[in-house]
C-alpha positions in Angstrom: 0.0 0.0 0.0 1.4 3.4 -1.0 0.5 5.1 2.3 2.6 2.5 4.2 5.5 3.0 1.9 5.3 6.8 2.4 5.4 6.4 6.1 8.5 4.1 5.9 10.2 6.6 3.6 9.4 9.4 6.1 10.7 7.3 8.9 14.0 6.6 7.2 14.6 10.2 6.2 12.9 12.4 8.7 12.5 10.7 12.0 15.2 10.2 14.6 16.3 6.6 15.3 14.3 6.6 18.5 11.2 7.8 16.7 11.7 5.3 13.9 11.9 2.3 16.3 9.0 3.7 18.3 7.0 4.0 15.1 7.8 0.4 14.2 6.6 -0.8 17.6 3.4 1.3 17.3 2.7 0.0 13.8 3.2 -3.6 14.7 1.0 -3.2 17.8 -1.9 -1.8 15.8 -1.6 -4.4 13.1 -1.5 -7.3 15.6 -4.3 -5.8 17.6 -6.6 -6.0 14.6 -6.0 -9.7 14.2 -6.2 -10.3 18.0 -2.5 -11.1 18.4 -1.8 -8.0 20.7 -3.4 -8.3 24.0 -3.1 -6.8 27.5 -0.9 -4.0 26.2 1.7 -6.1 24.5 2.7 -8.5 21.8 5.2 -11.1 21.0 8.1 -10.1 18.7 10.5 -13.0 18.3 13.1 -11.0 16.4 16.7 -10.5 17.4 18.1 -7.1 17.8 20.3 -7.8 14.7 17.2 -8.4 12.6 15.6 -5.2 14.0 18.8 -3.4 13.2 18.6 -4.6 9.6 14.9 -3.6 9.3 15.7 -0.1 10.7 19.0 0.4 8.9 20.8 0.8 12.1 23.6 -1.1 13.9 22.8 -3.7 16.5 24.5 -1.6 19.2 22.4 1.4 18.3 19.2 -0.7 18.5 20.2 -2.0 21.9 20.7 1.5 23.2 17.4 2.7 21.8 15.6 -0.2 23.5 17.3 0.7 26.7 16.2 4.4 26.3 12.6 3.4 25.7 12.7 1.2 28.8 14.3 4.1 30.8 11.5 6.4 29.5 9.1 3.8 30.9 7.1 3.6 27.7 7.6 -0.1 27.2 9.1 -3.3 28.4 11.1 -5.6 26.1 12.1 -9.0 27.4 12.3 -12.5 26.1 10.6 -11.7 22.7 7.7 -9.8 24.2 7.0 -6.1 24.1 4.8 -4.6 26.7 3.4 -1.1 26.1 3.4 0.8 29.4 2.4 4.3 28.0 0.8 4.2 24.6 0.3 8.0 24.4 3.9 8.8 25.1 5.1 6.1 22.7 2.9 7.3 19.9 4.0 10.9 20.5 7.7 9.8 20.4 6.9 8.0 17.1 4.8 10.7 15.6 2.4 7.9 15.0 -1.0 8.2 13.5 -2.6 4.9 12.6 -4.9 6.3 10.0 -2.5 5.5 7.2 -2.8 1.8 8.0 -6.6 1.8 7.1 -7.2 -1.0 9.6 -10.8 -0.1 10.3 -12.9 -0.8 7.3 -16.5 0.3 6.7 -19.1 -2.5 6.5 -20.0 -3.4 2.9 
């Protein structure tokens, strides 16, 4: 979908690394929520930091530091392949996240 591609291009070029990772977490949460795979404010993400680094175009060390920063800001927990969202509003603000581009809520036909 073109809207999703535009968001990813914006993330790569305009957002800070912290905002980019936060945006990815927000997007994954909203997508998984629609299919009932995100519950109780969290979701499973069985990806290594190396894979996340590749997805984000960052080094593994940088991703590790960003995760530590998000923990320190108390917006999420990240342990054993599970992300817990502690403060959705702050995370979404950090990410500059607006889920409208995902078009996850469809009108009945």
